[in-house]
C-alpha positions in Angstrom: -1.1 -24.4 -3.3 -2.2 -22.9 0.0 -3.3 -19.3 0.5 -2.9 -17.6 3.9 -4.9 -14.5 4.8 -2.7 -11.7 6.3 -4.4 -9.3 8.6 -3.3 -6.6 11.0 -5.2 -4.2 13.3 -2.5 -1.6 12.4 -3.9 -1.2 8.9 -7.5 -0.4 7.9 -10.0 -3.2 7.9 -11.1 -4.2 4.4 -14.1 -2.1 3.3 -15.2 -4.7 0.8 -15.0 -8.4 -0.1 -11.2 -8.7 0.0 -8.3 -9.4 2.4 -5.6 -6.9 3.4 -3.1 -9.4 1.8 -2.8 -13.0 0.7 0.4 -15.0 1.1 0.9 -17.8 -1.5 4.1 -19.6 -0.8 6.8 -16.9 -0.7 4.7 -14.2 -2.5 2.6 -11.7 -0.7 -0.1 -9.9 -2.7 -1.0 -6.6 -1.1 -4.5 -5.3 -1.6 -4.9 -1.6 -2.4 -4.5 0.8 0.5 -5.9 4.3 0.6 -5.2 6.9 3.3 -7.6 5.6 5.9 -6.5 5.8 9.5 -6.7 2.2 10.8 -8.2 3.2 14.1 -10.9 5.8 13.1 -11.4 4.4 9.6 -11.5 8.0 8.4 -9.6 9.3 5.4 -6.7 11.6 6.5 -6.8 15.1 5.1 -4.6 16.2 2.2 -2.5 14.5 -0.4 0.8 14.5 1.6 -0.9 12.9 4.7 -2.7 10.4 2.5 0.5 9.3 0.8 2.2 8.8 4.1 -0.8 7.0 5.6 -0.8 4.7 2.5 2.8 3.8 3.0 2.3 3.3 6.7 -0.7 1.0 6.0 1.3 -1.0 3.5 4.2 -1.2 5.9 1.9 -2.6 8.7 0.5 -5.3 6.4 4.0 -6.3 5.3 5.1 -6.4 8.9 2.2 -8.7 9.7 3.6 -11.2 7.1 7.2 -10.8 8.4 8.2 -8.8 5.4 9.7 -5.3 5.0 9.6 -2.7 2.2 12.9 -4.1 1.0 11.0 -7.2 0.0 8.5 -5.3 -2.2 9.1 -6.3 -5.8 6.3 -4.4 -7.5 4.3 -1.3 -6.4 1.3 0.1 -8.2 0.3 3.7 -7.5 -3.0 5.2 -8.5 -3.5 9.0 -8.3 -6.5 11.1 -9.1 -4.2 14.0 -10.0 -0.9 13.1 -11.6 0.5 16.5 -10.6 1.1 14.8 -7.2 3.5 12.3 -8.9 6.7 14.2 -7.8 5.4 14.4 -4.2 4.9 10.6 -4.2 8.5 10.2 -5.4 9.8 12.5 -2.7 7.9 10.7 0.1 8.7 7.3 -1.3 12.4 8.1 -1.0 11.8 8.4 2.8 10.3 4.9 3.0 12.4 2.9 0.5 16.1 2.4 -0.2 17.8 1.2 -3.4 17.2 -1.1 -5.1 13.7 0.4 -5.5 10.8 -1.9 -6.4 9.5 -2.0 -10.0 6.6 0.5 -10.1 3.7 1.8 -12.1 1.9 5.1 -11.5 -1.5 5.7 -13.1 -3.9 8.5 -13.3 -7.4 7.5 -12.4 -10.8 9.3 -12.4 -11.7 8.4 -8.8 -10.8 6.1 -5.9 -12.9 4.7 -3.0 -14.1 7.1 -0.4 -12.8 10.1 -2.4 -9.2 9.1 -1.7 -6.5 11.0 -3.7 -4.0 8.0 -3.8 -4.1 4.2 -3.6 -1.3 1.7 -3.7 -1.0 -2.1 -4.0 1.9 -4.3 -4.5 3.6 -7.7 -4.7 6.2 -8.8 -2.1 8.7 -11.6 -2.4 9.6 -13.0 1.0 12.7 -15.1 1.6 12.0 -18.0 3.9 
């Protein structure tokens, strides 16, 4: 089994000991993304902007692996306030088309850098 590190300058650099994503055969494992602007490395302001930035960051990492959101099989969403769940659904509908990925949404006490939302996922790439 070989593992390939996936990296793009169009998503935030890792802020710890991890890679943006790891490709193992046809499966891409996306690390958690928060709403960091990839160029300033600053957290964008507000929940809506953070949700959109997270989706944009994930999209950039997928693109670096020659994948799209249509290839995402599983998406995990972590929110510090579950009252934002409906807003995540609304914005997700702008980024994804049916069939939607399997998904979990969890309420958490806190996230890195004071983020309001984080997402990670698993992508199945046809080769």
